[in-house]
C-alpha positions as CSV (number, residue, x, y, z in Angstrom):
1,M,146.6,-5.8,112.3
2,P,150.3,-5.2,113.2
3,T,152.9,-6.2,110.6
4,R,155.5,-8.9,111.1
5,R,158.2,-6.2,111.3
6,R,156.4,-4.4,114.2
7,L,156.1,-7.8,116.0
8,V,159.9,-8.5,115.6
9,F,161.7,-5.2,115.8
10,S,161.6,-2.1,118.0
11,P,160.0,1.2,117.0
12,A,163.5,2.4,115.9
13,A,162.9,0.5,112.7
14,D,160.3,3.1,111.7
15,V,162.8,5.9,111.6
16,I,165.3,4.2,109.4
17,G,165.9,6.6,106.5
18,S,164.5,9.6,108.3
19,E,168.0,11.2,108.4
20,L,170.6,11.6,105.7
21,D,173.4,10.5,108.0
22,L,175.3,7.3,107.6
23,H,176.2,6.8,111.2
24,L,172.8,7.8,112.5
25,T,171.1,5.4,110.0
26,G,173.4,2.6,111.2
27,R,172.5,3.3,114.8
28,H,168.7,3.2,113.9
29,V,169.3,-0.3,112.4
30,V,171.1,-1.7,115.5
31,H,168.6,-0.1,117.9
32,A,165.8,-1.7,115.9
33,L,167.4,-5.1,116.4
34,T,168.8,-4.9,119.9
35,P,168.0,-5.9,122.6
36,G,164.5,-7.0,121.6
37,F,165.3,-9.2,118.6
38,C,168.8,-10.2,119.4
39,D,171.5,-9.8,122.0
40,A,174.0,-8.0,119.8
41,A,173.8,-6.4,116.3
42,S,176.3,-4.6,114.1
43,V,176.3,-3.0,110.6
44,Y,179.3,-3.1,108.3
45,L,179.8,-1.4,105.0
46,L,182.4,-2.4,102.4
47,E,185.2,0.1,102.3
48,R,185.4,0.1,98.5
49,W,181.7,1.2,98.4
50,L,182.3,4.0,100.9
51,L,185.2,5.4,99.0
52,E,184.2,4.9,95.3
53,E,181.0,5.7,93.6
54,N,181.1,2.7,91.2
55,S,183.1,-0.2,92.4
56,Y,182.5,-3.9,91.8
57,A,184.2,-6.8,93.5
58,T,185.0,-10.2,92.0
59,A,182.4,-12.9,92.5
60,D,184.6,-14.7,95.0
61,P,187.1,-12.3,96.5
62,P,190.0,-13.8,98.7
63,Q,189.0,-11.3,101.3
64,I,186.8,-8.3,102.0
65,E,187.4,-5.1,103.8
66,A,184.5,-3.7,105.7
67,R,184.1,-0.7,108.1
68,R,182.1,-1.1,111.3
69,L,179.4,1.5,111.0
70,A,177.3,0.8,114.1
71,L,177.3,-1.6,117.0
72,R,174.9,-2.4,119.9
73,V,175.3,-5.1,122.5
74,G,172.2,-5.4,124.7
75,A,171.1,-2.0,126.0
76,D,174.7,-0.7,126.1
77,A,175.6,2.4,124.2
78,A,178.3,2.1,121.4
79,E,180.6,4.2,123.6
80,D,180.7,1.4,126.2
81,W,182.3,-0.9,123.6
82,E,184.5,1.7,121.9
83,P,187.8,0.5,123.6
84,V,187.4,-3.1,122.3
85,L,185.1,-2.8,119.2
86,P,185.4,0.7,117.9
87,V,182.9,2.1,115.5
88,G,184.8,3.1,112.3
89,Q,187.3,0.3,112.5
90,V,188.1,-1.4,109.1
91,I,188.3,-5.2,109.4
92,V,189.6,-7.7,106.8
93,F,187.4,-10.8,106.5
94,P,188.8,-13.8,104.7
95,R,186.9,-15.8,102.1
96,E,186.0,-18.6,104.4
97,T,184.1,-16.4,106.9
98,P,180.3,-16.2,106.8
99,Y,180.5,-12.5,106.1
100,A,182.5,-13.1,102.8
101,R,180.1,-15.9,101.9
102,A,177.0,-13.8,102.4
103,L,178.4,-11.0,100.2
104,A,179.7,-13.4,97.5
105,T,176.5,-15.4,97.2
106,G,174.0,-12.8,98.3
107,Q,172.5,-15.4,100.7
108,T,171.8,-15.0,104.4
109,Q,174.1,-17.1,106.6
110,L,172.4,-18.8,109.5
111,L,174.8,-20.6,112.0
112,D,174.6,-22.1,115.5
113,A,177.7,-20.2,116.7
114,V,180.1,-17.5,115.7
115,D,182.8,-18.7,113.2
116,T,186.4,-19.4,114.2
117,H,187.7,-16.2,112.6
118,T,185.2,-14.0,114.5
119,S,186.0,-15.9,117.8
120,E,189.7,-15.4,117.4
121,R,189.3,-11.7,116.4
122,L,186.9,-11.0,119.4
123,S,189.2,-12.7,121.8
124,A,192.1,-10.7,120.6
125,S,190.1,-7.4,120.8
126,G,189.4,-7.7,124.6
127,P,191.6,-10.4,126.2
128,G,190.2,-11.1,129.7
129,D,187.1,-9.0,129.1
130,A,184.1,-10.9,130.5
131,R,181.8,-9.2,128.0
132,I,183.7,-10.7,125.1
133,H,183.3,-14.1,126.7
134,D,179.6,-13.6,126.8
135,L,179.5,-12.6,123.1
136,L,181.4,-15.8,122.2
137,E,178.7,-17.9,124.0
138,S,176.3,-17.1,121.2
139,A,174.0,-20.0,120.4
140,S,172.8,-18.5,117.1
141,F,174.5,-16.3,114.5
142,L,172.9,-14.5,111.6
143,V,174.6,-12.6,108.7
144,V,172.4,-10.8,106.3
145,P,173.9,-9.1,103.2
146,L,173.1,-5.5,102.3
147,Q,172.4,-5.5,98.6
148,L,171.9,-2.5,96.5
149,R,170.6,-3.1,93.0
150,G,172.1,-6.5,92.9
151,T,175.5,-5.4,94.4
152,A,176.5,-6.3,97.9
153,V,177.6,-3.2,99.8
154,G,177.8,-4.6,103.4
155,F,176.1,-6.8,105.9
156,I,174.1,-6.9,109.2
157,A,175.3,-9.4,111.8
158,C,173.1,-10.5,114.7
159,T,173.8,-12.9,117.6
160,R,171.7,-14.6,120.3
161,G,172.9,-16.1,123.5
162,P,172.0,-19.5,124.9
163,D,169.1,-18.0,126.9
164,K,167.2,-17.2,123.7
165,A,165.8,-19.4,121.0
166,P,167.9,-19.7,117.9
167,F,167.1,-17.7,114.8
168,V,164.5,-19.3,112.5
169,I,164.0,-18.8,108.7
170,G,161.1,-16.5,109.2
171,E,163.1,-14.2,111.4
172,A,166.0,-14.2,108.9
173,V,163.5,-13.1,106.2
174,A,162.3,-10.3,108.4
175,V,165.9,-9.1,108.8
176,E,166.4,-9.3,105.1
177,S,163.3,-7.0,104.6
178,L,164.8,-4.6,107.1
179,A,168.2,-4.8,105.4
180,A,166.6,-3.9,102.0
181,R,165.1,-0.7,103.5
182,A,168.3,0.1,105.4
183,C,170.4,-0.2,102.3
184,V,168.4,2.4,100.4
185,A,168.7,4.7,103.4
186,L,172.4,4.1,103.7
187,D,172.9,4.7,99.9
188,N,171.0,8.0,100.2
189,A,173.0,9.1,103.2
190,R,176.3,8.2,101.4
191,R,175.3,10.2,98.3
192,Y,174.3,13.1,100.5
193,E,177.5,13.1,102.4
194,R,179.5,12.9,99.2
195,E,177.6,15.9,97.8
196,R,178.1,17.8,101.1
197,R,181.9,17.2,101.0
198,M,182.0,18.3,97.4
199,A,180.0,21.5,98.2
200,L,182.2,22.3,101.2
201,A,185.3,21.7,99.0
202,I,184.0,24.1,96.3
203,R,183.0,26.7,98.8
204,N,186.2,26.6,100.8
205,S,188.3,26.9,97.7
206,L,186.7,30.2,97.0
207,F,187.7,31.8,100.3
208,P,190.7,34.1,99.7
209,D,193.5,34.4,102.2
210,T,192.2,37.5,104.1
211,A,195.0,37.0,106.7
212,R,197.4,38.6,104.2
213,T,198.3,42.1,104.9
214,F,198.4,44.9,102.3
215,P,199.9,48.4,102.5
216,G,197.3,50.6,104.2
217,C,194.7,47.8,104.3
218,H,193.5,45.2,106.8
219,I,190.9,42.7,105.7
220,A,188.4,40.3,107.4
221,H,185.5,38.4,106.0
222,G,182.4,36.5,107.2
223,Y,180.2,34.0,105.5
224,L,177.1,32.1,106.4
225,P,175.6,29.5,103.9
226,A,172.0,29.3,103.1
227,G,170.2,26.2,104.5
228,Q,172.1,23.0,104.8
229,D,175.9,22.6,104.3
230,N,175.4,20.7,101.1
231,I,174.0,23.7,99.3
232,V,176.4,25.8,97.3
233,G,175.2,29.3,97.0
234,G,176.2,31.9,94.4
235,D,178.1,34.3,96.8
236,W,181.8,34.9,96.2
237,F,184.4,37.4,97.2
238,D,188.1,38.1,96.7
239,V,191.0,40.4,97.7
240,L,193.7,41.0,95.1
241,R,196.8,43.1,94.7
242,R,196.9,45.3,91.6
243,P,200.0,45.9,89.5
244,G,200.3,49.5,90.7
245,G,200.1,48.6,94.4
246,Q,196.4,49.1,94.7
247,V,194.2,46.5,96.5
248,S,191.0,45.2,94.8
249,L,188.1,44.0,96.9
250,I,185.0,42.4,95.4
251,V,181.8,40.7,96.5
252,G,179.5,39.1,94.0
253,D,176.4,37.0,93.8
254,A,175.5,34.6,91.0
255,M,171.8,33.8,91.0
256,G,170.5,30.6,92.5
257,H,172.1,27.6,94.3
258,G,173.7,24.3,93.2
259,P,176.2,23.2,90.6
260,A,175.3,25.8,88.0
261,S,175.7,28.7,90.4
262,A,178.9,27.2,91.7
263,V,180.4,27.0,88.2
264,A,179.2,30.5,87.4
265,M,180.8,32.1,90.5
266,I,184.1,30.1,90.0
267,Q,184.3,31.5,86.5
268,L,183.5,35.0,87.5
269,R,186.0,34.9,90.3
270,T,188.6,33.6,88.0
271,A,187.8,36.3,85.4
272,V,188.2,39.0,88.0
273,R,191.5,37.6,89.1
274,T,192.7,37.7,85.5
275,L,191.5,41.2,84.8
276,A,192.9,42.5,88.0
277,R,196.4,41.7,86.9
278,L,195.9,44.0,83.9
279,D,196.6,47.7,84.2
280,I,193.0,48.8,83.4
281,P,190.7,51.2,85.3
282,P,188.0,49.7,87.5
283,A,185.1,50.7,85.2
284,E,186.9,49.1,82.2
285,L,187.4,46.0,84.3
286,M,183.7,45.7,85.0
287,H,182.8,46.2,81.3
288,R,185.1,43.3,80.4
289,L,183.6,41.2,83.2
290,D,180.1,41.9,81.9
291,A,181.2,40.8,78.4
292,L,182.6,37.5,79.8
293,A,179.5,36.9,81.8
294,C,177.4,37.1,78.6
295,D,179.2,33.9,77.5
296,T,179.2,32.1,80.8
297,P,176.2,29.9,81.5
298,G,174.5,30.7,84.8
299,A,176.3,34.1,85.1
300,S,173.6,36.3,83.6
301,F,172.1,38.7,86.1
302,A,174.9,38.1,88.6
303,T,175.7,41.2,90.7
304,C,178.9,42.4,92.2
305,M,180.5,45.4,93.9
306,Y,184.1,46.2,93.1
307,A,186.3,48.4,95.2
308,E,189.9,49.5,94.4
309,W,191.9,51.1,97.2
310,D,194.9,53.2,96.5
311,P,196.7,54.0,99.7
312,D,199.2,56.3,98.0
313,Q,196.6,58.4,96.2
314,R,194.2,58.1,99.2
315,T,191.3,57.2,97.0
316,C,188.8,54.3,96.9
317,T,187.1,53.7,93.6
318,L,183.8,51.8,93.6
319,V,182.0,50.3,90.6
320,G,178.7,48.4,91.0
321,A,176.8,46.0,88.8
322,G,173.3,45.9,90.3
323,H,174.7,45.2,93.8
324,P,173.8,46.8,97.2
325,P,176.0,49.9,97.9
326,P,178.9,49.5,100.3
327,L,178.9,51.0,103.8
328,I,181.5,53.4,104.9
329,R,182.4,54.5,108.4
330,G,184.8,57.4,109.0
331,S,186.1,59.3,112.0
332,D,182.6,60.8,112.8
333,G,181.6,57.3,114.0
334,R,178.6,57.0,111.8
335,S,178.2,54.4,109.1
336,A,176.2,55.1,105.9
337,P,175.7,53.6,102.5
338,V,177.9,55.2,99.7
339,T,175.9,57.3,97.2
340,L,177.1,55.7,94.0
341,T,177.4,57.7,90.7
342,S,175.6,54.7,89.1
343,A,174.3,51.4,90.6
344,G,175.1,49.7,87.2
345,L,173.2,46.8,85.7
346,P,173.8,43.2,86.6
347,L,176.4,41.3,84.7
348,G,175.8,39.3,81.6
349,I,173.2,41.6,80.0
350,G,175.8,43.2,77.7
351,T,174.3,46.6,77.7
352,G,175.5,47.8,81.1
353,T,177.2,51.1,81.6
354,Y,179.5,51.2,84.5
355,E,180.6,54.4,86.1
356,P,183.2,54.8,88.9
357,T,182.5,56.5,92.2
358,V,185.7,57.9,93.6
359,L,186.0,58.6,97.3
360,D,188.8,60.7,98.9
361,V,190.0,58.8,102.0
362,T,192.2,61.0,104.1
363,E,191.8,59.3,107.4
364,P,191.4,55.7,108.6
365,T,188.0,54.4,107.3
366,L,186.0,51.2,107.5
367,L,184.6,49.9,104.2
368,L,182.0,47.1,104.2
369,L,181.1,45.1,101.1
370,Y,178.3,42.6,101.6
371,S,175.8,40.4,99.7
372,D,172.1,41.1,99.5
373,G,171.4,38.1,101.9
374,L,172.4,40.4,104.7
375,V,170.0,43.1,103.9
376,E,167.0,41.6,102.1
377,S,164.2,39.7,103.8
378,R,160.5,38.9,103.5
379,H,159.8,41.2,106.4
380,A,161.5,44.5,105.4
381,D,162.7,46.2,102.2
382,I,166.3,46.5,101.3
383,D,166.7,50.1,102.5
384,Q,165.6,49.1,106.0
385,G,168.0,46.2,105.9
386,I,170.9,48.5,104.9
387,A,170.0,50.9,107.7
388,R,170.0,48.0,110.1
389,L,173.4,46.8,109.0
390,A,174.8,50.3,109.3
391,R,173.6,50.5,112.9
392,A,175.1,47.1,113.6
393,L,178.4,48.3,112.2
394,D,178.4,51.3,114.4
395,A,177.5,49.3,117.5
396,G,180.1,46.6,116.8
397,S,182.8,49.2,116.1
398,A,182.2,50.9,119.4
399,D,183.0,47.8,121.4
400,P,186.7,47.6,122.5
401,V,188.6,44.4,121.4
402,D,191.9,43.1,122.8
403,G,194.6,42.2,120.3
404,T,195.7,43.4,117.0
405,E,193.8,45.4,114.4
406,Q,193.3,42.2,112.5
407,D,191.8,40.6,115.6
408,G,189.4,43.5,116.0
409,L,188.3,43.3,112.3
410,R,187.7,39.5,112.6
411,S,185.7,40.0,115.8
412,L,183.6,42.8,114.2
413,S,182.8,40.6,111.2
414,Q,181.7,37.8,113.5
415,R,179.5,40.2,115.4
416,L,177.9,41.5,112.3
417,L,177.0,37.9,111.2
418,A,175.9,36.8,114.7
419,P,172.2,37.8,114.4
420,Y,171.9,35.7,111.2
421,A,173.6,32.5,112.7
422,T,170.3,31.0,113.9
423,G,170.6,27.7,112.0
424,D,167.4,28.5,110.2
425,T,167.3,26.0,107.3
426,G,164.6,28.0,105.6
427,V,167.0,30.8,104.7
428,T,167.4,30.8,100.9
429,D,170.3,33.1,100.4
430,D,173.9,33.2,101.6
431,R,175.2,36.0,103.7
432,T,178.7,37.3,102.9
433,L,180.6,40.3,104.0
434,L,184.1,41.7,103.4
435,L,185.4,44.2,105.8
436,A,188.4,46.5,105.1
437,E,190.1,49.0,107.2
438,L,191.6,51.6,104.8
439,T,194.5,53.6,106.2
440,P,196.1,56.3,103.9
441,L,199.9,56.1,103.7
442,K,201.8,59.1,104.9
443,D,203.7,61.3,102.4
């Protein structure tokens, strides 16, 4: 037998909570209510709840500030009402309004018309607008608080015109049931968006300023996160100036995803920045980084590839810690992985031996550092992935690009990542690359 909710609301009620998106959840709520159940519906969330994780109002506040999350009038889209009742608008409701009473008491407010404050506010929003006049003709008005674990966080407002029967107690109870379900969905969406913003802030803080220029070195980078945007992976990279004028480039990968990996990669990146300011050889730098990783939670078995470019000496020194080898492309137009003296063990083991590989670079050369997400997959081994990336580097380098050398590098990095930008949420690893054009300085 159909439930009361199915008799009262549209099928949109069934998808409430199916998406971790505040605005989409709000739209699901108003679409469930309008136009079948009521002529107009809106969802408001307290501004303090949206901005603060734990925030409690007084029992009887002089006013409340609420943001309009969603609105639907009849079958109209929200965009039709945007000029007069914009979604996202923050409104101050005085104590005497039914909205403030609903939140203060936790009780649904059932009235036979909109209150004076709402009438004046709507009239001022669209003076002369016939649609506003129709809204004010409401013969029944319902305000249902959104309560989360005993705390009011917003409300749902519904109106019916004179051509429909007024709301009755049973219908108000049905909306309360819908509000309880919607409130949990809205809280989940708010938490998800907060985590996503935090993840993006952490990730963006790790991107170095690759637009800077260095003597004999132009840089570009590319990055694609694994899965959804709220996942922080373990990939990191950096570009640094050494005391002697050399340029350090590094790409690393801390195991896993989430807060632990984020903390580990931040600490490793900070450690490299500190060590790079010391006048120590690349192999010694990696030894010290390995020792630091031993005492850093989450950093064990992290991998990285470190390159130090000296444009005066025309040498590029590479030291690896269990990371895929860089690709190099010289004047012969063929890209190939560098044969390292030693691949090195991952960081944090404490027994690693790190030996440098020194390349003589006498002519302009492309150097590509990358994370294993670009070359490892379930369908091919890592050697096949490296060979595929080398072919892509050759193909991309052959295409002419208008603009500066920096523009050309940025375009090339985007083309290298393009085959991976499919939006596949099942991908479990970040994909990071750091591309450098090394140009020896003349005597």
